[in-house]
Each structure stands twice: as C-alpha cells, then as structure tokens.
C-alpha positions in Angstrom: -31.6 -2.0 -29.6 -30.2 1.4 -30.7 -27.7 3.3 -28.6 -30.4 6.1 -28.1 -33.0 3.7 -26.8 -30.5 1.9 -24.6 -29.5 5.2 -23.0 -33.1 6.3 -22.5 -33.9 3.0 -20.9 -31.0 3.3 -18.6 -31.9 6.9 -17.7 -35.5 5.9 -17.0 -34.2 3.1 -14.7 -32.3 5.7 -12.7 -35.3 7.9 -12.3 -33.8 10.6 -14.5 -36.7 10.7 -16.9 -40.4 10.3 -16.5 -42.4 7.6 -18.2 -45.8 8.0 -19.9 -48.6 5.7 -19.0 -51.2 4.2 -21.3 -53.5 7.2 -20.8 -50.7 9.5 -21.8 -50.3 10.9 -18.3 -46.7 11.4 -17.2 -45.8 9.5 -14.1 -42.6 9.8 -12.0 -40.1 7.0 -12.4 -38.4 5.3 -9.5 -36.8 7.6 -7.0 -33.8 7.2 -4.7 -31.5 9.3 -2.7 -27.9 8.6 -3.7 -25.6 9.5 -0.8 -27.9 8.6 2.1 -26.1 5.4 3.0 -29.0 3.2 2.0 -28.9 1.1 -1.1 -32.2 1.8 -2.8 -32.9 0.2 -6.2 -31.7 0.8 -8.9 -28.6 1.8 -6.8 -25.8 -0.8 -6.7 -23.9 1.0 -3.9 -24.3 4.0 -1.5 -21.3 5.1 0.5 -23.1 7.9 2.4 -21.6 10.8 0.4 -22.0 12.8 -2.8 -18.4 12.3 -3.9 -17.4 10.5 -7.1 -14.1 8.8 -7.8 -14.1 6.9 -4.5 -15.5 3.6 -5.8 -19.2 4.5 -5.7 -20.3 7.1 -8.2 -22.6 10.1 -7.7 -25.4 10.7 -8.5 -26.2 7.2 -9.8 -24.7 5.2 -7.0 -23.1 2.7 -9.3 -19.7 0.9 -8.7 -16.8 2.5 -10.5 -15.2 -0.7 -11.8 -15.0 -1.5 -15.5 -15.8 -5.2 -16.0 -18.6 -5.6 -13.4 -21.4 -5.7 -15.9 -22.8 -2.4 -14.6 -22.6 0.5 -17.1 -21.6 3.5 -15.0 -21.9 6.8 -17.1 -20.7 9.1 -14.2 -17.2 10.6 -14.2 -14.5 9.4 -13.8 -15.8 6.0 -15.1 -17.6 7.5 -18.1 -18.5 4.0 -19.2 -20.3 3.6 -22.5 -20.7 -0.2 -22.0 -19.7 -2.9 -19.6 -19.8 -6.5 -20.7 -18.4 -8.1 -17.6 -14.8 -8.2 -18.8 -11.9 -6.0 -19.8 -11.1 -7.8 -23.0 -10.9 -5.7 -26.2 -12.2 -6.9 -29.5 -15.6 -8.1 -28.3 -17.6 -4.9 -28.8 -16.7 -3.3 -25.4 -13.0 -2.5 -24.8 -10.8 -2.6 -21.7 -11.9 0.9 -20.8 -15.6 0.1 -21.2 -16.0 2.3 -24.3 -17.9 1.3 -27.4 -15.7 -0.2 -30.0 -16.1 0.5 -33.7 -18.3 -1.7 -35.8 -16.9 -4.3 -38.1 -15.7 -3.0 -41.5 -18.6 -2.8 -44.0 -18.4 -4.5 -47.4 -17.1 -1.3 -49.2 -14.4 -0.9 -46.5 -13.4 -4.6 -46.9 -13.2 -4.2 -50.6 -10.7 -1.3 -50.2 -8.5 -3.2 -47.7 -8.5 -6.5 -49.6 -7.9 -4.7 -52.9 -5.0 -2.7 -51.5 -3.4 -5.8 -50.0 -3.7 -7.6 -53.3 -2.0 -4.7 -55.0 0.8 -4.7 -52.5 1.5 -8.3 -53.2 1.5 -7.4 -56.9 4.2 -4.8 -56.4 6.3 -7.2 -54.4 6.1 -9.8 -57.2 7.1 -7.2 -59.8 10.0 -6.0 -57.7 11.2 -9.6 -57.0 10.9 -10.5 -60.7 13.0 -7.5 -61.6 15.7 -8.3 -59.0 15.9 -11.9 -60.2 16.5 -10.8 -63.8 19.2 -8.4 -62.7 21.0 -11.2 -60.9 20.9 -13.4 -63.9 21.9 -10.6 -66.3 24.9 -9.7 -64.2 25.9 -13.4 -63.9 25.9 -13.9 -67.6 27.6 -10.6 -68.4 24.5 -8.9 -70.0 24.5 -6.3 -67.3 27.7 -4.9 -65.6 26.3 -2.8 -62.8 24.1 -4.7 -60.3 23.2 -1.7 -58.1 22.1 0.3 -61.2 20.1 -2.5 -62.5 18.3 -3.0 -59.2 17.6 0.7 -58.9 16.1 0.7 -62.4 13.6 -2.2 -61.8 10.3 -0.9 -63.1 7.3 -1.5 -60.8 5.3 1.5 -62.2 2.5 -0.6 -63.6 2.0 -2.6 -60.4 2.2 0.6 -58.2 -0.4 2.3 -60.5 -2.9 -0.4 -59.6 -2.5 0.4 -55.9 -3.1 4.0 -56.6 -6.1 3.2 -58.7 -7.6 1.0 -56.0 -7.1 3.7 -53.3 -8.8 6.3 -55.5 -11.7 4.2 -56.7 -12.5 2.1 -53.7 -11.1 3.7 -50.5 -13.0 7.0 -50.4 -16.4 7.8 -48.9 -18.1 4.8 -47.5 -15.1 2.7 -48.6 -12.7 4.5 -46.3 -11.6 1.9 -43.6 -11.6 2.7 -39.9 -8.4 0.8 -39.5 -5.9 -1.4 -41.3 -5.2 1.2 -44.0 -2.7 4.0 -44.7 -2.4 5.2 -48.3 -1.2 4.1 -51.7 2.2 5.6 -51.5 3.0 4.0 -48.1 1.8 0.6 -49.4 3.9 0.8 -52.6 7.0 1.9 -50.7 6.6 -0.9 -48.2 6.3 -3.4 -51.0 9.4 -2.3 -52.9 11.4 -2.1 -49.7 10.4 -5.6 -48.8 11.9 -6.9 -52.1 15.1 -4.8 -51.9 15.7 -5.7 -48.3 15.3 -9.4 -49.1 18.0 -9.2 -51.8 20.4 -7.3 -49.5 19.8 -9.6 -46.5 20.6 -12.7 -48.6 23.5 -11.4 -50.7 24.9 -8.4 -48.7 25.8 -5.0 -49.9 27.7 -4.9 -52.1 26.7 -8.3 -53.4 29.1 -10.8 -55.0 27.6 -12.3 -58.1 29.0 -15.5 -59.5 30.1 -15.4 -63.1 28.0 -17.9 -65.0 30.8 -18.8 -67.4 33.4 -19.2 -64.7 31.2 -20.6 -61.9 28.1 -22.1 -63.3 27.2 -23.9 -60.1 27.6 -20.8 -58.0 25.4 -18.8 -60.4 22.7 -21.5 -60.4 22.8 -21.6 -56.6 22.4 -17.8 -56.3 19.5 -17.8 -58.8 17.8 -20.7 -57.0 18.0 -19.1 -53.5 16.6 -15.8 -54.7 13.8 -17.4 -56.6 12.8 -19.7 -53.7 13.1 -16.9 -51.1 11.0 -14.5 -53.3 8.4 -17.2 -53.7 8.3 -17.7 -49.9 7.9 -14.0 -49.3 5.1 -13.8 -51.8 3.4 -16.9 -50.3 3.6 -15.4 -46.8 1.9 -12.2 -48.0 -0.8 -14.1 -49.9 -1.6 -16.3 -46.9 -1.6 -13.2 -44.6 -4.1 -11.5 -47.0 -6.3 -14.6 -47.0 -6.4 -14.6 -43.2 -7.1 -10.9 -43.1 -9.9 -11.2 -45.6 -11.6 -14.0 -43.6 -11.2 -12.1 -40.3 -12.8 -8.9 -41.7 -15.8 -10.7 -43.2 -19.0 -10.8 -41.2 -21.3 -13.7 -41.4 -24.8 -14.3 -40.0 -23.4 -15.9 -36.9 -20.0 -14.1 -36.5 -19.2 -10.4 -36.9 -15.9 -9.5 -38.5 -13.1 -8.2 -36.3 -13.5 -4.5 -35.4 -10.1 -3.5 -34.1 -6.6 -3.5 -35.5 -5.4 -5.7 -32.6 -8.0 -8.4 -33.3 -7.1 -8.3 -37.0 -3.4 -8.6 -36.3 -4.0 -11.6 -34.0 -6.1 -13.2 -36.8 -3.3 -12.7 -39.3 -0.6 -14.1 -36.9 -2.8 -17.2 -36.4 -3.4 -17.6 -40.1 0.1 -17.5 -41.2 1.3 -19.7 -38.3 -1.1 -22.4 -39.4 -0.5 -22.1 -43.2 0.6 -25.3 -44.9 1.4 -23.3 -48.1 4.0 -21.3 -46.2 5.4 -24.6 -44.8 5.7 -26.0 -48.4 7.4 -22.8 -49.6 9.9 -23.1 -46.8 10.6 -26.7 -47.7 11.0 -25.8 -51.3 13.6 -23.2 -50.4 15.5 -25.7 -48.2 15.4 -28.4 -50.8 16.4 -26.0 -53.6 19.5 -25.1 -51.6 20.3 -28.8 -51.1 20.0 -29.5 -54.8 21.6 -26.4 -56.4 24.2 -25.3 -53.8 26.1 -28.5 -53.0 29.8 -27.8 -53.1 29.3 -24.1 -53.6 31.2 -21.5 -51.7 28.3 -20.3 -49.5 30.3 -17.7 -47.6 31.8 -16.3 -50.7 28.6 -15.9 -52.6 26.2 -15.0 -49.8 26.2 -12.6 -46.9 23.2 -13.9 -45.0 23.8 -13.7 -41.2 27.3 -15.2 -41.7 25.9 -18.5 -43.0 28.7 -21.0 -43.6 26.7 -23.8 -45.1 23.5 -24.6 -46.9 21.6 -25.4 -43.7 22.4 -22.0 -42.2 21.7 -20.3 -45.4 18.3 -21.8 -45.6 17.4 -20.7 -42.1 18.6 -17.2 -42.8 16.8 -16.9 -46.1 13.5 -18.2 -44.7 13.6 -15.7 -41.8 14.5 -12.8 -44.1 11.7 -13.6 -46.6 9.1 -13.9 -43.9 10.3 -11.0 -41.8 10.4 -8.6 -44.8 6.9 -9.7 -45.9 5.5 -9.2 -42.4 7.1 -5.8 -42.1 5.7 -4.8 -45.4 2.2 -5.7 -44.3 2.7 -4.0 -40.9 3.8 -0.8 -42.6 1.3 -0.7 -45.4 -1.7 -1.5 -43.1 -0.5 0.2 -39.9 -0.7 -3.1 -37.9 1.4 -4.6 -35.1 2.2 -8.2 -36.2 4.3 -10.8 -34.6 7.0 -10.7 -37.3 9.9 -13.3 -37.4 12.8 -11.9 -35.5 10.8 -9.6 -33.3 12.2 -9.5 -29.7 
C-alpha cells in the first residue's frame, strides 16, 4: 500500500474525509467529538479536553506514545508510523518516523565498489611499506621515512576516484555508508602508515640484514603477516557489508547505518579467515623471531617477547582496518581497542 493511500485510509477512518458510495454520492464518514470525555470509535482515548501533549492528542484522540501500534499524526507525536516497538532498523524508528528504504542496486554497486577500491589502496600502501623495510635492511635505501613517504598509491587511488565518478552519482548516490573518494583514499593510506608506526615506533629501528639477519627476517615477517591480517579484516568486513545491503525476496537489505554497522561487527566477529590470519601472524612470530631482541627492534605497546608482540600486532592491524572503514564509510563500528 502506498504512503498516500495509507494516509487517505487513516484520514477516512478519523472522519476527516468523505467517502463515495457505489452510486457516486458522497456520504459522511464516521463522526466523533474528541474532547467530550467519551471514547467514540475510532478514538483510542478521550480525556475531556482539547489539549494536545498531555498523553491524549487532539483532534484525533489517539494516545501519544510511540510503540503502541497506533499511528498518531498530531503534534507533538507527529508519528509517521508505529509498529508496536521503538527499535530502529525495522522500517519504523524509535521516534515513529519512516526509515529510509534499503539501498537500491545502483547504490549498492557504488558502496561495494568503493570498499573494494579502499582495500586496493591499503594493499598498495602495505606493499610499498614492506619494500621500504626490506630495502633499508639490505642497504639499498638509507632513509626509511623518505621511502615510506614516497610510496606510490596513485594507481590504486585513481580507481577509487573513477568508481565515485562513474557509479556514485544520480541513482547510484547512497543514502548512507558513503563519504567521497578523497576521504576513502586518505583513510586507506592512513591505515597502512599507522600500522607500520604502531608496530615499529617512530622513528623505527631497522635491523641491518648483513649484521642481524635474524632480526631483519623477523621484522619483515611481522609486517607481512600484520598487513595480511589488516587486509583480510577489511575483505571480510566488505563481504559482510555487501550481504547486509543486498535485498532478497524474503529479506530486505539493511536501511540504516546503525544496522549496517551491526552486521559488519557480527560478520568480522564470526570470520574464520580473520582467525586464520591471526594464527598465521602468531605462528610467523614464533618461527622467525625466536632469539630476536623484540624490544630493540619493535615498539609495539612495550612488547617484551613474541607473545606480547603478536597480541599488539593483531590489535593494531584490526583496529586500523576498522578505523579506515569507519572513516571511509561514515559508520560507527565496534573497533578493537574501543572503550
């Protein structure tokens, strides 16, 4: 039933419009005297006054309580809907207003495409950071900060811009879960740079491969595995997001950013791929970092051994991935480390 028909039906029920009989002759609808102290259908209450805002509205004589399954259009209720609860995300929100429709296919294409591009930028930035670490370790590069600053993600960022231009305008413009290409790209590169800094500190101490082969191998392994975890987290979040947005014949897609965020939190929390990436990071530290001076080569939450380093690196990778998605999509996620 359309909104217009629903409103007309409601108005007719209140006696605010006339109905037309089969012969085409207008006949008066039900009549009642709101404020006379007598509950006359379709009234739901009548408190003997013509005052609104006191629990019983005027002139419709309907209760002024959101969540009672009675749609009260009078001020101060101004209800547009009432589904018997005050739970958002089910079509009628906690203030009894109509919630937005699920995102249409063109809007989903924009959101999913942008998220895929964001992951691509993170991968490009992480790849560049890993190369810088190895080049400095073997003496092919002397200035680590300069190398990191020069990491080229132009191609990957260009794909984000192209998606925003080609898919996110007109009918493809999302109602939520979208900012702009520049914000997404910045969030992605920041996630990579923050991960590096949280693991190695600023300034970072890089093991010389010739003098400390074990230390250099350990550092390279930790960064590789942490980057992989970060990328896996984002990929799984994108997968959960795509599924939540999609409407099926039996289930509509989510229609609010709160519902979408909850779906992402649930999805990443149940992901076996993220669990495997965490295990790979922990095992990598165990194999490559035995006997290495952890405190001397890492500055990750004052980690003194491989176990503490693993815990810190896992949280850093997942937190920065989560913050990147939050920032790029304007969502409120339950990121690791949140109070």
